[in-house]
C-alpha positions as CSV (number, residue, x, y, z in Angstrom):
1,X,0.0,0.0,-0.4
2,X,1.0,3.6,-0.2
3,X,1.5,6.7,1.8
4,X,0.3,10.1,0.8
5,X,1.5,12.7,3.2
6,X,0.1,16.3,3.6
7,X,0.9,19.3,5.3
8,X,-0.3,22.2,7.5
9,X,1.1,25.0,9.0
10,X,-0.9,26.1,12.0
11,X,1.7,28.9,13.0
12,X,5.1,29.1,13.1
13,X,5.2,26.7,15.8
14,X,3.3,24.0,14.9
15,X,2.4,21.9,11.9
16,X,0.2,19.1,11.1
17,X,0.8,16.4,9.1
18,X,-1.8,14.2,7.6
19,X,-1.3,10.5,6.9
20,X,-3.3,8.3,4.4
21,X,-2.8,4.9,3.5
22,X,-0.4,2.7,5.3
23,X,3.0,3.4,7.1
24,X,5.4,0.5,6.6
25,X,8.7,-0.8,5.7
26,X,8.3,0.3,2.5
27,X,6.7,4.0,3.4
28,X,8.6,4.8,6.6
29,X,11.5,6.2,4.8
30,X,9.1,8.7,2.6
31,X,7.6,9.9,5.8
32,X,11.0,10.5,7.6
33,X,12.7,12.1,4.7
34,X,8.9,14.2,4.8
35,X,9.7,15.9,8.0
36,X,13.6,16.3,7.3
37,X,12.4,18.0,4.0
38,X,9.2,19.9,4.6
39,X,9.4,20.4,8.4
40,X,11.2,23.7,9.3
41,X,13.7,23.4,12.1
42,X,12.5,26.2,14.0
43,X,8.8,24.1,14.6
44,X,8.3,23.0,18.3
45,X,4.8,21.0,17.9
46,X,4.2,18.3,15.2
47,X,0.8,16.9,15.2
48,X,0.3,13.8,13.4
49,X,-3.3,13.0,12.0
50,X,-4.2,9.6,11.6
51,X,-7.3,9.5,10.8
52,X,-6.9,8.1,7.3
53,X,-3.9,6.0,8.0
54,X,-5.2,2.5,7.8
55,X,-2.1,0.4,8.7
56,X,0.9,0.6,10.8
57,X,4.0,-1.6,11.2
58,X,7.1,-1.5,13.4
59,X,8.8,0.2,11.0
60,X,6.2,3.2,11.4
61,X,6.3,3.2,15.0
62,X,10.1,3.5,14.5
63,X,9.5,6.4,12.1
64,X,7.0,7.9,15.0
65,X,10.0,7.5,17.6
66,X,12.6,8.9,15.6
67,X,10.3,12.1,15.3
68,X,9.3,11.9,18.6
69,X,13.5,12.0,19.4
70,X,14.0,15.1,17.1
71,X,11.5,17.1,18.5
72,X,12.7,16.2,21.9
73,X,15.9,17.7,21.2
74,X,14.4,21.0,20.1
75,X,12.2,21.0,23.2
76,X,9.3,20.4,21.0
77,X,6.3,17.6,21.2
78,X,5.1,15.2,18.6
79,X,1.3,14.5,19.5
80,X,-1.4,12.3,17.7
81,X,-4.9,12.8,16.7
82,X,-7.7,10.8,15.2
83,X,-6.0,7.3,15.2
84,X,-8.1,5.2,12.9
85,X,-9.3,2.4,14.9
86,X,-6.9,-0.2,13.8
87,X,-3.9,2.3,14.5
88,X,-5.7,2.8,17.9
89,X,-5.5,-0.8,18.4
90,X,-1.6,-1.1,17.5
91,X,-0.8,1.9,20.1
92,X,-2.9,0.2,22.5
93,X,-1.3,-3.0,22.5
94,X,2.4,-2.1,22.0
95,X,2.3,1.0,24.3
96,X,5.0,2.9,22.0
97,X,3.1,6.1,22.3
98,X,2.4,7.6,25.6
99,X,-1.5,7.9,25.8
100,X,-1.3,11.4,27.0
101,X,0.1,12.2,23.6
102,X,-2.6,10.9,21.7
103,X,-5.9,12.7,21.3
104,X,-9.2,11.2,19.8
105,X,-10.3,14.5,17.9
106,X,-8.5,17.9,16.5
107,X,-10.6,19.7,18.7
108,X,-9.3,18.0,21.9
109,X,-5.5,18.3,20.3
110,X,-6.1,22.1,19.6
111,X,-7.0,23.0,23.0
112,X,-4.3,21.1,24.1
113,X,-1.6,22.9,22.0
114,X,-2.8,25.9,22.7
115,X,-3.0,25.2,26.7
116,X,0.6,24.3,26.4
117,X,1.5,27.2,24.2
118,X,-0.3,29.9,25.9
119,X,1.7,28.4,29.2
120,X,4.8,29.0,27.5
121,X,4.4,32.8,26.3
122,X,2.9,33.5,29.7
């Protein structure tokens, strides 16, 4: 299966990436390269929307872990929103992503990101 990646820049501190398809051994390098090439180093918050991600393998989980590590070095954060049922089940079983970083909706994610960014600017 293939992977389509789209991005939306909310502001200079935040980018939302939308994944559609499958994140596996064949497509995880595409995702990793996209992040290196398309997400500016000044971005602190990366939201990954998983609504249309239908499959994630261990290679995909590894790509998420690499993104989380990169953003931790930036003193930023990677969070996940709208996981499809099958991806949510993988997260639940593998426990690779802390539950506090997975949001059931874009609205819930926006409220969280607004809260932490407001706390930083105060």
